[in-house]
N, C-alpha and C positions, 0 to 999 in steps of 0.2 A: 549446539543445544540438544538435549536429550529427549525432549518432548516432541514426539511425532504425531500424535493424535490430537486434533484440536476441535472443540465444539463450541460454537457461538450461540448464545442464548440472548433474547431480547426480553429483559425483566421490565414488568408493567411499572407504571409510577408507583411509588410507594413500597415496592419490593426491592430489598437488597440481598446482599450475599447471606446476611443472617437468616433470610427466609428458607435457604437450602437445607434440606436434611444433612446430618452430619455424613452419612454414607455417600452422599453426592460431593461433598467436599474433600473427604480424606483421601489422600494420594494423588491430587490434583494442584496445579498451579492456576490460581485465579487471578484474572485482570480485569478490572471494571473501566468502561469509559461511558462517562456521563454523570448526572442525567443530563439530557440534552433537550433543548427547546424544539427542534425539529430534524428531519432527516439530514439535512445539509450541515446543521451543528453537529450532529453525531458523526458524520463522515470527516468532518474537519478535526474531530477529536481523535479519531483513528489515524488520519493521515500524520497529525502533529506528533504522535507517539512515535512513529516510525517502527512500529513493532513488525517484525518479519513475518510473524505468523498470521497478522491481521492484513497486511499490506503486500503490494506487489510493486517492484521499482524497476525491473529490468526493461520493460516495453518503453517507458518514458526515457530511461537512459539511453537506449538505443536510438531512439527517435532524435533526441538532441545531439547525439554524436553524428549521426548521419546529415541532420540538417545544418550543423556547425561546418562538416566537411564541405557539403555543397556551397554554403555561402562563402567559405573560404576559397573554393575552386573558383567560383564566380567573380569574386573581388579581385583576386591576383589575376585572373584571366583579363579582366577589363582593363587593370592598371598597366599590365604587361602589353597587352595588344593595343588599347587606345592612347595610352599615355607614356609608353616607351620605358616604363620602369622595369627592374630586374635587367636592364639591357635590352628590353624587348624580346627576351628570351622565354617563350611559352614553356619550354620543357623544363625550366628552372621554376618559374612562377606556379604553374599548376600543381605540381606536387608538393611544393612548400604550402600553397594555400590550401590543399586537401589535408596535409597533416596538421598544420597550425589550426585550421577551423575545426577537426576532429577533436583535438586536445581542448581547445576552448569551449566546445561544445560539452564535452565529457566534464571538464572543470566546472563549468556553470551548472550543470544538472547536479553534480555532487555536493555543490555548495547550496543550492536552492532547494534540492530535494525533488524527486520525480514519483514519491509514493502515492499511491491511490488505494483505497479500501479493496479488497479481493471482492470477486464478483458474487461469492456466497453471503458476504457481509453486507453488499448493496442490495441484494435481494431481499435479505432478512429485513432490513431497516426501510423496506418499501414504504409502507403505511404505518408507521409507528406513532403512538400516542405521546402528546407533550409530557416531558419528565421521565420517559423511558430511559433505562440504562442497558448498555451492551456489556454483556458478560462473556469474557473468554476463558475457557477452562481447557487446559492442556495437560496430557499424560503421555507416558511412554507406549501406551496401547490404548485402542479404543474400548476394551474391555473395563479399563479402570474408569471410563467416562460413561459407561452404560447406566449406573444408578442415577446420573444427572440426566441423561437422555430420559429414562423412565419417568422421573419426576417431572420432567418438562411435558411429556404425553399426558402424564395423569393431571397435572395443573393447567393444561391448555395454553402453555407459554411456548411461543415460537422459537425454534432452534434450527440451527444448520450445521452440519459438519464440513470441515475445511477438506476441500478435494485435493 
């Protein structure tokens, strides 16, 4: 993806992308989420789209892999030690449980999704009014998004840069 600079804007109810001045829209990629009933609804819309600019996924993926590895290690250890499976050989059961559990944890995370809205998006939608729309504007540089940022400051519309 060529867009590196991203600005999130929380448009109040009744304002859409067409309310933006042309200078703020030119040369940018605009994505809208909403309108949403409340904060949780808007965050679920962001998660459901799985947009890499608005979500993060790595932390959840790593937690799922680690938890799966520990669970597999525990289950195979109990099966080998207490019930004599794997010939009672812990040196076979433990690595197998660790690897199989890590694989299944990662597979489950990939299939179900571990995306959560980025921290700046969560802060931005903290106290949002009913019917607000989240706008994501991205461009190659921050300078291309500066007209939109200026419009937000003048109109009193909350916005946040992607870190």
